N, C-alpha and C positions, 0 to 999 in steps of 0.2 A: 392347328393353324389358328393364330390369333386374328381377330377382326379389328381393324382400325377405323375410327371415325374420320369423317372428312377433315382435311387439314384446316379448313377455314372456320371450324366451329370452336368457340372458346370452351375449354374443358376445365379450367380452374377459376375460382372466384378470387377476389382480392384477398390478400393475406389477412388473417384474423387479427383482431385487435390485440395490442401488446400485452394487456394484463390478464388475458384468458389463461387459466392453468393448463400446463402441458399434460397431455395424455401420457400416463406412465408407460404405456406400451410402446411409445415412441421416444422415451427419454434416451439420453445418450448412453446411459448404462444398459438400458434394455436393448438398444440397437446393437451394441457391442456383443452382448451375450447371445442375442438371437443369431447374429452372424456366425459366431463360433459354434453354436449348437447346430446350425444348418449344415455346416461342413463336417462337424463331428459325426452327424448322422449319416454322412456319405463317406465314411471311412477315413476321414482326416484326423491326424493326431493333433490335439490342441496343445500348443507349446507356449511357454511364457514369453513376454516381451524381453528382448535383449536390453542391456544397459545402453544409455545414451553415449557412453564411452565405448567405441567399437574396438574389437580386436584387430580389425583391418587397419594397417598403418597408412593406407592410401587415402583415407578420409579422416577428417577432423572429428566429426560427430556422426552418430547413427542417423542417416538421412532417408532410409527406405526400409520397408519391411523385409526385403530380400537380402539385406546385408549379412545377417547372421547365417544365411544359407550359401553365401558365395563360394566357400570351399567345396560344397557339394556340386554346385552348378559347374565349377571348374574341373570336377573330377579329382580334386586333390584328396578328398576323403570320401569313403563310401557313405551312402545314405543310411540313416538310422531307421527311417520310416519311409514308406512309398509316397505319402502325401501328408501335408501339415497345414494347419491354420493358426494364425496369430493375430493379436492386436498389439501392434508395435508402436511404442513411443518414438517420435522422430523430432529432429531439430534441423531447420534450414534457415540461414540468415542471409542468403544471397539476394532476397527480395525484401529486406527489412524495411526499406523506404516505402513499400506498398502496404505495410501492415496498418490496418485501421482505415486506409483510404479506399480499399476495394472491399468487396463483400466476402472474399475467400482467402486472402493471403494471411499466413500465420508464420511465426517462428517455431512454435511448438504445435504439433498436431498428432493425431493417432491414425495410423494406416492399418486398416483391416485387410488381411490377405489370405488367399488360399494358394498353396504351392504343390506342384507335382514334380517329383524327381524321377522321371521316366515311367510314371504310372499311367496317367491319362494325358490327353492332349486337347486339341482345339475343340472338337465336338462337345466333349463333356464340359470343358471350361465355359464355353459359350452358353450351352443349355442351362447349366447351373446358375450362371450369372443372370440369365433372363428370369429363371424361376425364382431366384432370390429376390430380384427387384420387383417382379409383378405379383408373385404369390405370397412370399414371406412378408414383404414390406408393402404390398398392395399399391405400387405405383401405377397410375393409369398408363396403359400401353400407348395411348395416343400422345402422351407427353414425352415419350422416349425416342431418342435418335441414336444411331450407331455410326461410328467412323471405322473405316478399315484402310489398310495400306493399299495403295492403288494397284499393285501387282499381285495382291493376295486374293486370287479368285476363289481359292478353297474356303477362306473365311467368309467372303461375300456370299457364297452359295449356302453355307450353313445358316447364316442369319436369314437369308431370303427363303430357302426351301424347307429347312427343318424347324426354324423358330417361327417363321412367318412374318418377318418384318418387311413392310412394303419397300420397294426399291426407292421411293422418294423420301424415305426416312433413313437410308443408308448413304453415307457420304464417303467417296473415295478421296483419300488425302495422300500427300507426298511423303517422302522419306523423312523430311524434317519433323513432321508431326506424328507419323505413324510407323516409324521403324526404329526399334530400340537397339542401341549399340553400346557396348561397354567401353569402347575405345577404338583406336585405329584398327586393331586386330582383336580377335577373341569372340566369345559367344555373342550372338545377336539374333534378331528376328523381328517379324512384323508385330504390330500392336493393333488392338481393336478397343475402342472406348465407348462407354455408355454416357449419354448426355441427357439431362433433364431439361425440358422446354417449359419455361414459365409462361410463355405467351404463344401458344399454338394458333391463336386467332390471327397471327401475322402471316400465316400461310407457309407454303413449302418452296416458293420460288426465291432464288437468290439468297439462300440461307447461308449464314456464316456462323459455324459452330463456335467460333472464337468470340462471338458477341456476348459479353458478360451481362448485358442488360436483359438478355433473353435466355441464354443457356448456361448450364454449369456441368462440367465433366465431373462425374462422381465415381466411376469405376473403370479401371484400366486393366486390360488383359494383355500380357506379353507372352508371345509364343516363341520361346527360345529354341530355335531349330537349326541355326547355322553357326559355323565358325568362320569368321572372316580372316583370310590368310594375308601374308605380307603383300602379295600382289593385288589384293582387293577382291579376289574371287571368294564366293561363298560355297563352303562345303557343308553337307548335312552333318549334324551332330549324331554320334552314336546313340546318345540318350537325349531325347527331346524333353524339355522341361516347361512347366507353366509357372509364371510369376505374376501375381495380380495384386492390385492395390485399390482399396475402396476408402475414400476419405470419410472418416466418421463424422467430422464436423459438417461436411457438405451434405451427407445424407440426413443428418439431424436437422439441418436447415430446411431441407425439402419436406421431411415428414412432420416437423413441428410448425411448418408454414410461417416462418419468420423471414424478414427481408434480407438477412445476412447471417453468416456463421456465428457472429459475435453474440447474437441475440438468442442463441440456443441455450439450453440448460447446462451445457458444458462450460460456457464462458460467462454468460450473463450475470450469475450470482457474484462473480468477481468484479464485474463492472459496477454492479449495484453497490458493492462495498466501497469502491473508489468514488462513486457518486456521493455516497454518504459523507465520506471524509472531505470531499470538495464542496459539500453543501449545495449540490446542484441536482436537478431531476433529469435523468437521461431522456425520458419520454418527451420532455418539453425543451430540451437543449437544442442549440443550433448545431449545424453540421460540424463546425470546427471543434466544439466541445465534445461531441460524440466521438469524433476521430481520436481525440486525446484519451478519452476513457477507454476506447477499444485498444489503443496502444498499451495502456497499463494492464488491461485484462489479459492481453496476449503475452506480454513480456513477463508478467509475474508467473504465469504457468511455466514458461520456459526456464526461468532462473530457479524456481523451486525444485523442479525435477532435475535440473543440472547439478545443483548443489547437493541434492539427495544422492545422486549417483557419483559424488566425490569430486566434482569440478568446482574449485574455489576461484574467486576473482583474482586476476593477475594481469600482467601486461603482455603475456605471450600465450599462443596456442588457444586451447579451449577456455582457459581462464580469462582471456581477453574477450571472448564472446560473452561470457557471464558479466564481466565488468561493463562492457559496452551496453548490454541490455539493462542492467541495473541503473546505470547513470542516465540512460535515455528515459527510463521510467521515472526517476527522481526529477529530472528536468521537466518532464511532461506534467508531473504532479504539481510542481511549482507554478507552471503556466496555468493550471486549473485553479490555483489559489490555495492549495493545501499548504498549511504552515505547520512546521514541527510535526507532531504525530497526528495532527488533524483533529485532536480532541482537547486542545488547550495547552499541552506542553510544547512550547515553542522550541525547546532544546531537544525534543524527541525525534523519532523516525516514524514515517507512516507506512513504509513497505511491509514491516512485520505484520500489521493488522490485515493487510490485503493477503499476505502470504498465508495467514491462518485460514482464510476462506479457501484458498487453493488446496491447502492440506486437508481441509474438511471434505473437499470434493474428490480427494485422491484415492479413497478407499478401494473403489472398484478398478482403478487404473494401475496403482502400484501400492500394495499394502505396506511396503517398507517405509514409505514417506512419513507416515504418522510417527513411527518410531524414531525418526531422525528430526522431529519437529524442533527440538531445542537447538540443535546445531544449525539448522536452516535459518531459524529466526535470529539467532545471535550473529550469524555471518551477514545476513541482510542488514541488520541494524548497524554493525560496524562499518560495512561498506557505504551505506547511505550517509552516516554521520561524517565519515572521512571525506566523502565527496562534497557534502554541504559546506564544510569548512572553507573550501576554496571556490565553491560554485558562484557565490554572490560576487566576489571580487572578479572572477573570471567573466561573468556575464557583463559586468560593467565595462571591463576592458574590451570584450568582444564587441559590445555596442559601440564603443568609441572607435574601434578599428573599422567597423562597418561604415560608420558615419564618414570616417576619413576616406575610405575606399570609394564611397558614393561621391564625395566632393572631388576626388581625383578624376573619377570617371566623367563627371560633368565638365570639369575643366578641360579635359582632353577630348571630350565628345566621343568617348569610347565606352565599351562595356566595363562596368565597375569590377574590380578584381582585388581580392584579399591575397596578400603575398603568402608564399609558403612559409616564410620565416615567422610571420605573425601566427599562422595556424599552428606551427610547431611550438611557439611560445605558449599558446593556450594549452596544448597537449602536455608539454613537458613541465610547465610550472603550475598549471591549474587543473590538470587531470582531465581536460576536455577531450573525449574521443573525437578524432578529426571528423568522423561521420556526423556528429552533432554540430560541429562548426559548419560543415557543408550544408546541413539542413537549414540552420538558422540563416546562413548567408543566402541560400537559394530563395528563402521566404522573402528576402528583400531584393531579389534580382541580382545578386552579386556572385560572381564566380570565385572559386578558390584555386590557387595555383598548387595543384597536387604534385606536379613535378618538383617544384621548389620545396614542398613539404617533405617529399621522399628523400631529397638531398640532405635536408636538415636531420632527417631520421638516421642517416648513416652513422654507424657506431653507437647508436643509442638503443635501438630496439628493432627487431625484425617483426613487423606487425603480422599477426596471424591472418591468413587468408580466410575469406568466408568459406563456410562448408560447401563443398562441391555439390552440384545438383545431379551428378551422375556417379554411379559406383563403378570404379575402374576394375575390369576383369581382363585377364590375359591368359592365354594358354602358353605355358612356359616351354622352353626348349630343353629343360633338364631331363634327367632320367625319370621315366614314368614308373615309380616304384610300385604303384598300386596294382599293376598288371602282372608283376613277377614276384613280389615279395609279400609274404603274409604279415599280419600284425604281430608285433613282438609280445611274447608273454612276459609280464613283469613279475618277478619273484622276490623283489627287494623288501617287501613287508615282512617276510618270514625268513629270508636267507641272504647272506652277503656273498655267497659263492655258489656256483653251479656249473654243470657241463652243458654246453650249448653247441649248436651247429652254425657254422658261418654260412649265411644266406647270400652274402654279396660283399664285394670290396669296391670302394670308390676312391679315386684320386682326382682332385680338381673337378669333381662332379661327374666324372666318366667312369664307367664300370671297367674293372681290370681283373685279371686272374692271378696276378702276383704283385708283390710290393718289395722293393729293395730296402735294405736296412738303412735307417736314418731318414726315411721319407715319411711325410704326413699321410695318414690314411683314415678313411671312414669305414667302419666295420658294421655290417648288419647281421644280427643274430636272430635265431628263432625264439630264444628266451634269454632273459638277463636279470641279474640282481641290481644292475646299475639304474639309478633313478635319473629320468630325463628332466631337464629344466622345466619347471611349471610352478605356478602359484607362488612365485617369489623365491622358491628354493632352486639353487643352481644345480646343474647336473653333477653326478658323482664323479670322483677320480678313482683310479685304481689300475689294475693290470689285467690284460687278457693273455693267457698262455695258450698259444695256438699250436695244436698238435697236427703234424702231417704224417700220419701213419703210426709207426711204433715209437717215435721220439719227438720231442719238442722241436718245432721248426721256427719259432720266433716268439717274441714277447712284445705286445703293444701296450705302451704306457698311455692310458686313457686320461685325457685332459678335460674332456667335456662330453656330455651326452645331450642330444636334442631329439625332440619328437617331431616327425614330419608325416604328411599325408595321413593324418589321423592318429595311428598308434604304432608307427614304425620307429624304433629307437635307433638313432645313428650315434655310434661310439667314435668320437674323434680323438686321434692320438698320433703317436710316433712309433714306428716299428723299431725296436732295439733289442696317505691314509689319514684319515682325518676324523673330525668330530662333527660332521654335518648334522646327524640326528640330534645331537646335543643342542645345537643352536636352533634347530627348528622347533623342538619342544620348548626351549626357552622363549622363543617368540610367542608361543601360545600363552605362556605364563605372564609375559610382559603385557600382552593385551588385557588379560584378566586383571592384572595389578593396576594398569592405567584406569580401567573402568571403575575400580574400587576407590582409587585415590582422587581422580579428577572428575569422575562422573560417567554414568552409563552412556551418555550421548556421544562420547568420543568414539571414533571408529577408525579402522585401518585405512590408510590411503596408499599403501604400497609396502613392499618388504623385500629384503635380500637376505637369504640364508647361505652363508659361505662357510668354509672350513675354519677360517681364522676369526670370524666375527659374525654378528647379525646386525641388520639395519632395519629399523621399523619406523615407517612414516604414519602419522596419525593426525586427525583433524582436531585442532585446538588453537585458540586465539592468542595465547600468551606463552611465555617461557615458563618452564617448571621451576619452582623454588627449590633451594637446596634441601629443605625439609621434605618436600614432596619426593624428590629423587631418593633420599634416604629411606623414606617410607616404602617406595616401590621396590627398592633393592631388598629391604627387610622382608616384605611379603614374599618375594620370589625365593629368596634364600630359605625362608621358613618352609615354603612348599617343597623345596628341594630336600631340606632336612627331614621332611615328613615321610620320605621314601614311599610315595604313592604309586601304585601300579596303574599304568595307563590302560584304557579300554578302547578297543576299536570295533566298530560295527558297520555293516553295510546295510543301508535301508533306503526306502523311497525318499526322494528329495522333499516332498511335502511333509512326510512323517518326521524327517530330520529337523525341518524348520519349526514344526509344531513342538518338537522336543526342546527347542531353544538353541539349536546349534547355530553358530555364527558363520556366515558365509565370508570367504576371503575376497578382498577387493579385486575386481576385474576378472574373476574366474568365471568360466562357463561350465555349468554342471549338467551331467546326464541325469536320466530319471533315477538311477540308482547311484547313491553317493556313499562315500566312506566318512564316518564320523569318528574323530579322535577326541577322547574325553580324558581329562584329568579329574577324577571324581571330586565333586565339591569345589572345584576351581574353574575349570574351563571345558567348553564343549564346542568344537569347530568342525566344519566340513573341510576335509583336507586329504589330499592324495599323497602327501609327502611322507618321508621316513622319519621315525621318532624313536626315542629311547623307550625301553619297556618299563622303566621305573624312574621317577624324578630324581632319585639319589644319584643316578648315573651322570647327571649334569654337573654335580660336585660343587659348583659355585657360580655366581652371576655378578657382573659388575658393569654399570653404565659408564662408558668412557667419554661420551659427549651427548649434548642435547642442544639443538639449534633449529632455527627457522629455515625452511627450504622454499616456501611460497607463502602467499597470504593465507593465513588460516591453517597452514600445514606445518607441523613440527617433525623433527627427525631425531630418533635415539639410535646411537650406535653402542653396542655392548659386546661383551665376551662371556663365554661360559666354557665349562669343561677344561680341557687341556689349555685352551687359549686363556681362560681365566687364571689358571695356575701360572702360566708364563707371564701374564700381565702383572700379577701380584708379586711374583718373584723378581721381575725386572725392576719394579718400583721400590721394592724392599732393598735391592742393591743400590739404587739411587740414594735412598734415605741413609743407608749405612755409610756411603761415601760422603754424603753431606754432613752427617754427624762427625765423621772423622776429620773433615776439613774444618768445621766450625768448633770442634772439640766440645760438643755438648751432647746430651742425651736426646733421643728422638722426640720426646714430649717437649723439649726446650727449644726445638728448632724454630717454631713460629715466632716466639718472642725474640730469639737471637737475630732472626732475619729482619724483624721490625726495627730492632735497635740499629742494625747495620744500615738499613734504608734511611732511618732518621739521621744517622751520622753522615750518610752520603748526601742527603738533602741539604744539611747544614754546610757541608764542604762546598757543594755547588753554589749555594747562596753566597758564601764568602768569596769564592772565585769570581762570581758574577759581579759582586760589589767592587772587588778589586779591579776588574776589567773596566767597569764603568768609571771608577775614579781615574784610571789611567787614560781612558778616552777623553774624559773631561779635561784632564791636565793637558793632553795633546791638543785639544780644541782651544784651550786658553792660549796656546802658542801661535795659533793661526788667526786669532781675532784681528790682528793688525793687517792680515792679508785681504781684508774686505776692500773692494773697489767700488767707486761711485758710478751710477748710471743715471741719465736724465739731465735735463737742463733747468727747467723751472723748479723741480723738486728732486733733490738728490736722493737716490735709493742705494743702500749699502747691499752688496752682493758678495757671497762667498761660495765658490764652487771648488771643492778640493777632494782628493783621494786620501782616505785614512788608512791605506795599506791593508792590513789583515785583521782589523778588529771585527768582532762579531756584530750581528744585527742589533742586539739589545744595547750594546755599548755605543754603536753608531747613533742610535736613537738618542741616548743620553748626551752625546756630543752635540747633536743638532739642537736639542732643547737648550743646552748651555749657551751655544752661540747665538741663537735667535733671541734669547733673553738678555744678552749683553750687547746687542746691536740696537741702535736707535731706530724707531719706526719711521718710515717703511724700510723693511729689510727682507732679503731672501737668502736662504741657506740651502745648498744642495751638496750632499756628501755621498761618497761611494767607497766600497771596500770589497776585498776578496778574502773572506774569512776561512776559506778552505778550497781544496781542489774541486774545480767545477762549480764553484759557488760565487755569487755576486750579491751584495746588499746595497740598496740605494735608499736615501731618505731625502725628502724635501720639506722644509719648514718655512712658512711665510708669516710675517707679522700682519696684524689687522689692516694696516694701510694698504698692503699689497692685495689682500683678499677683497677689499672694497673696490679695487679697480677691476674686479672680475677675473683675476688670475688665481686659479685654484690649484693647490698642491696635488690633490688626488688626480685631476685630469692631466696635470703637467708631467707627473712622474711615469705614467703608463707608457707613452711612446719611447721614453728614454730607456725604460727597462726592456722593451722589445729588442733594442739593439744588442742587449746582452742575453737574448734568448729567453726572456721571462716576461713578467708582468706584475701589476700591483695597483694599489690605489689607496684611498683614505679620505680624510676630511679635507675641507677647503684650506685649512691652515697647516695641516700636517699629514704626510702620507709616506708609506714605506713600500718598497718593491724588491723583487729578487730576480735572479737570472742564473743561467748555467754556463755562460761564456765569459770568464774573467779576462780573456785576451782582448775583449772588446770594451773593457771598462773605461780606459782612458779616452777612447773615441766617443763613448757615450757621454762622458762628463764634458768633453769638448762641445758636443752637440747641445748638452744642457746649458752650457755657458752661452752659446750663441743664441739659443731660443729665449732664455730668460732676459738677456740683454735686449734683444729685439722687442720683446713684450713690454719690458719696463720703459724702454726708450719711447715707445709709442704712447704709453699711458702717462708717463711722468714729464712729458715735454709740453 
C-alpha cells in the first residue's frame, strides 16, 4: 500500500532553468531503453518498430503502437509470442494546427507499449504500469492521478485495493473518454489512464483531468475484453488482450522537468539548429517565435522519418502528408527570417541542415535512417527549392486576396471570406496547400470557402484525408480458417511438384464439398509448391490434379495464390508455366546494378514479379540516361553470363542485417529470415522463389524507364523466355523494316532520318503553297470591307474562308489587316476538317487604342463553336469542335464588332 501526502501540499518546485544539462538517466534514449528492459524482464518479447507505412489498408500511416498487432487482436493470425513490447514510431496529422501551440501535440512521436495476446490482463497491466511509473522512473505518487471507465468496477478496485491509490485520485469518466472502440462493431473495451499533476497544490476538488495547464496524460491502458455485435451488445472475447501506450515525449517532459515536450532532448536540439539559422535565441524569443521554431522542430522529425520509410512528396495519399509538412516548415522558416540556406547562399535550401540534426538524433530510434541520409537530404532540397520558386509570388497574391476579402467584408458589414476559387488558384498554380491558406487567413480573421474549394478541386485531385485517429478493427463474417485449417507447408524452394491433401474447398467464400466443372474455386492444401503473393512477387500459376480414389477426378488450373490468416495458402483457379523465378532473381540483379551505376543511396520503392515481365520502382530524382541504362544492362547480362550459383540461408534477422542483407520495401520480417545471395553481387532478405544459377536467366533487357511519382522512377524489364520473345519480336520488326526500306539493318537510322527530312521539306512546301492560296483568296475579298461609325470610318471584314487550315487562315488575316487603312478589324473563320473550327481576329492599332482587344473578343465567339482561344490585343486565334455553328458564330462576331466600333468611332 502506497501512502499519499495531503492534496494541498505542493510537491514539485518550479521547473529547472533551461540551460541545465539533462541527467542522462532520464534522456529520451534512456527512457526508451529502460521501458523496453522493464517489460523484457517480465517476459515480454522486444520487437522492432513497424514502418510508418502500414500494411493495414484502412489507415494512411502508422498511428499507434498496436497497429502491427491488429491481425492478432482480430484472431486472423495466431500469436507468435504471448506478450511483446515496442517503441513504435507514429505519425498523426489530424491535429496539425495545434503543433507548437500546445505543450503536447506532435505529428511525429514515439509510443512505448506493452501488449498481451491472451497472456495477462488487467491486474498485471495495472500493477506493472504503477511499478514502472513510481519505481523505475521515480514519479512521486502524490503527483499521479488515474482515470477509469465509469462502469469498470473491476479496474477501479484494482487501483484502490491492490495498488493503493486513494479514491480522491481516481476519476470515473464516461465512454467518450475511457472506452476504446475500433468501430461500430468489433473488439473494444474500457481504458484506464495515468496522469501527471504538475500542480498538486491546487487540491483535489473540482479536478478536471483535461486541464492542460495542470495535467498531462502519459500512459493509457486498454483492456480489450469485448466484441461489439451488430445490435450493439457486448460479448466477452475468447482471448482478452492488453494494448498500452506511453508517450515517450510526454514522459521525457516530466522527467526532464521542462515546460513542454518540445524542450526535451528529443526535439530541442532540432529547434536549436532552426534558431541558429534564423539568428534568434529560443530562450529569449517571444511566444510567436517559439511557436514557429516548435513547428519546424516537429515537422522535420516527421518528414525525415517518412522519407526514410519510402514516402516521397506528391499530391496524393501519404505523399501529400509529406509535401504539406515540408511546405509548412518552409513557410514557417521564411516567417522567421531564414533566407536561402540560412548561411549566406540565398539560392540554397535550409531544410537539409535541420534534417541532418534529425538524422544525427535518429541512431537509437531507427538505425536505417543514417544509411538513407543522402536520399533524404536530396529529396528535401528538391522539394524546398521547387516550392520556393512559386512561394514568393503566391504569398504576394494571397496577401492581395486577403486585403480584397477584408475590404469586401467591411463594405458588406459581414465576416470577411476568401472564395474557394481563389484558394484553389493558390493551390493549383502556386502549390499552396489549402491548409496553409486557411492558417494565414485565420490569422487575419478571414474565413475560407472550403465548399467552393472542393468544387474547384473536382477532376483535379482527390486530396488525401488526414491520418485517422483510430485503428479500425472488425470481426469478419467470412470463414474462420484458423479454427479448422492448419498452416500450409511451403515446399516451393526445393520442389515444383508434390502430393498434397485437400483441406478445404471454397466457392464465393463459403465452404463446399464439391465443385462443378467450369466453376471458380479456392483450394486449401496441407502442403504446396505454389508460391503465395508476397514481397512484390505474384502468386504462382500451374495445375492441381485432384485424385478421388483410384483415378483423377478433376484438374484445377491455378491462376493465383494468396496467403491468408497468417500462413494458409489459398489456390484460386477454375476446375476443368512460366518464368517467375527468372524475373525474381533478375530483380535482385537490377537493384544491385542500380546501386553500382547511380549510387548506393538509391533504394527499392516497390516491385512486381510476373511471368512475362518484372517491374521495379526505386527512389531517384531524375531519369536515367541512355548510357546508364546500357551500363545497367551490361552489368546484369555479365552477371548472367558468369553462371553464378545462388546461395540461400536461414538466419536471425539481426544477423542478416549485420551481414549486409538488403530488406525489401514494405515487407514485415519474422525473427528468422531467408537470405538469398548472388555471391559478389547481391544479398537480400527474400522469401520468393529463384533460379539456382544466374545462367538460367539467359538474358535481360530494360523495355521502359519512367517517373511514377515525385522522386520515384520505374523500370520495366524482361528476362528468360520473355527476353527471348522480346528480342525475337523486335528482330522480326527490323527485318520487315529493312525489307520495306531496302537497306541493311545498320543503315536503317540514316535512311529513316533522310525520309523524315524529305517529309519535313514536303510539309513546308505544302504549307507555303496553302498560305499563298489563302493570301490569294484574301486578296479577292479586300473589296468586301464595309464601313462602320460616323465621325471616323472603320473598315471591317467578317468572312468564312471555307476549309483552309489554321496557319493559312492566320496568313490571310495578316494580309488583309496590312492592306486595310487604319482603323480596321478583320475576323475570319474556317472549317479545316471534320469536327474542327479555326477562327482569327486581327485589329489595327487604331482599334486597339479604343480598348477593343482581339484576344478578349475572339474567346466568346469561339465558345459558340464549342471551343476557346485568345492572344494579343492586336491578333488572336481560337479553335472549336462544332463547324455546324461556324456561320452563326461569324454572324455574332459581325454584330458584336459593329456594335463596339459604332460606340467608339461615333
